[in-house]
N, C-alpha and C positions, 0 to 999 in steps of 0.2 A: 490142612485145615481141620478144625475141630467141628464135629457135628453138633448142631444145636440140640439141647435137651428136649425130648418129646413132652407133650402135655401129660401123657400117662406117667412118664418118669418123674416129672415135676410134682404131680399130685401124689404119687406113691411116696416120694421123699417127705412131703408134707405130712402124710398119714403116719409114716414111721416115726417122725419127730414129735407128733402131737396127739395121736389117738389115745394113748394110755392116760394122759392127763385129762383129755376131754371126757373119757369114760369115767374116770375118778370123780371129776367135778359134777357130771350129770347124775352119777349114782348117789353122790352126797345130796344133791338137790332133790332128786325124784325117787330115791329108793333103788335097791340093787337091780331088779329086773327091768323096771321102767327106764332107769338110767342107762343100762346097756342098750336097750332098744332105741332110746332117744339119741344116743351117741352114734349108733349105726345110721339112723335116719339123717342126722345132721351131716355125717360124712357123705352120705348119698347126695344130699342137697349140695354139699361142697363140690363134689365131682361134677354134678349137673351145671353148676355155676362157677366153675373153676376160673374162667377168664376174668370174671368180675371179682371173685374172691381173692385171687392172688395179687391183685393190685391194691388191696386194702392195707391199712396200717396195722390192724390187729385181726387177721382173718380167723384165728382160733377163738378169739373173744366173740366174734360175730357168730361163729358156729356154735359156741356155747349158748348164746341167746336163742338161736334157732332150735337147738336141741332142748333147751329148757322150755320153750313154748310148746314144743311137741310133747314133751314129758308131762307138762301140766294138763294138756288135753287128754292124754292117756289116763292120768290120775283122776280127772274130772273133780269130784268133790271129796274124794277119799284122801287119807294121809298116805305118805309113802310107806312102803313096806321094806324092812330090812331083814336079811336072813337071821334066823334064830341063832343064838349062841349055844353051842353044845358044851356044857361045863366039863365034860370028860375030855374033850379035845382042847378046849381053851379055858382052863381053870382060872386064869388071871383076868378074864373078861367078865364083868358083871352081867348076869343073864337078863337083867331088866334094861340094859343099855339100848338095845334096838328100839323098844317102845318109847323110851325116854327121848331118844334122838328124834323120833317121828313127831313128838309133841313140840319140838322147838320150831321157831319160825324158819322158813326156808334159808334165809341168809345166815342165821345163827348155826343151823345144822351144817350148812355148806362149809362155813369157816371152821367149825369144830372138827369135822371129818377130814378136811384137807390139811389142817395144821397137825392134829393129833394122830390121825390114822395114816394119812398118806405122806406125812412128813414134808409138807410144803412150808416154805417160810411165810411169815406174815406179809412180807413184801411181795412175794409171788401171788399170794391170794389177793392182795390189794390191787395189783396190776390186772389180774384176770377179771376181777369184779368191777374195776373202775372206781375203787374206793381209796381213801387215804389210809395209811398204815394205822393212824390213831383210831379210825373208825373200825378197822378190822380188830384191833386190840380191844376196843370197847364191846363189840359184838361178842368176841371170844370170852371176855370176862363175864358178861351177862349170861351167855349160854352155859358156861361151866357152873355158875351159881344155880341156874335153873336145873341142870342135870343133877347136881348134888341134892337139891331139894326133892326132886322127883324120885330119885333112886333111894333117898333116905339117908344120905351121907351127911357129914358135918358141913355147915355153911361156911 
């Protein structure tokens, strides 16, 4: 007979499969530090509510919403903060990019970072956020236009 998987093993497998993307998405939404903290808190919530969570159709999407709510409370009224770009270490990255990203709407920033920085497909982003692919594409186009204007590039 095979032993049934323990709750701890089951949750550990869930974390291994999903933690990185949850952290990426919450860091994109809330800034680097707050995003990491929000991801940790969301996973803590997930462990505490694993019986209910594991029965959901989209448990990681639910934890993203939990983490985003906690991240918003941590931010209160301030904009998210992204790590500064060191031109000596990353000469290919525009130094004004972190501030320009912080000025985007949360949804635009999230989509830009997940697609262009974390290499998610537009379909993956649409699934996580519960949006259509065309909506993701439209937000991405508007966000990129805004970044070009803010940074001073060509429209």
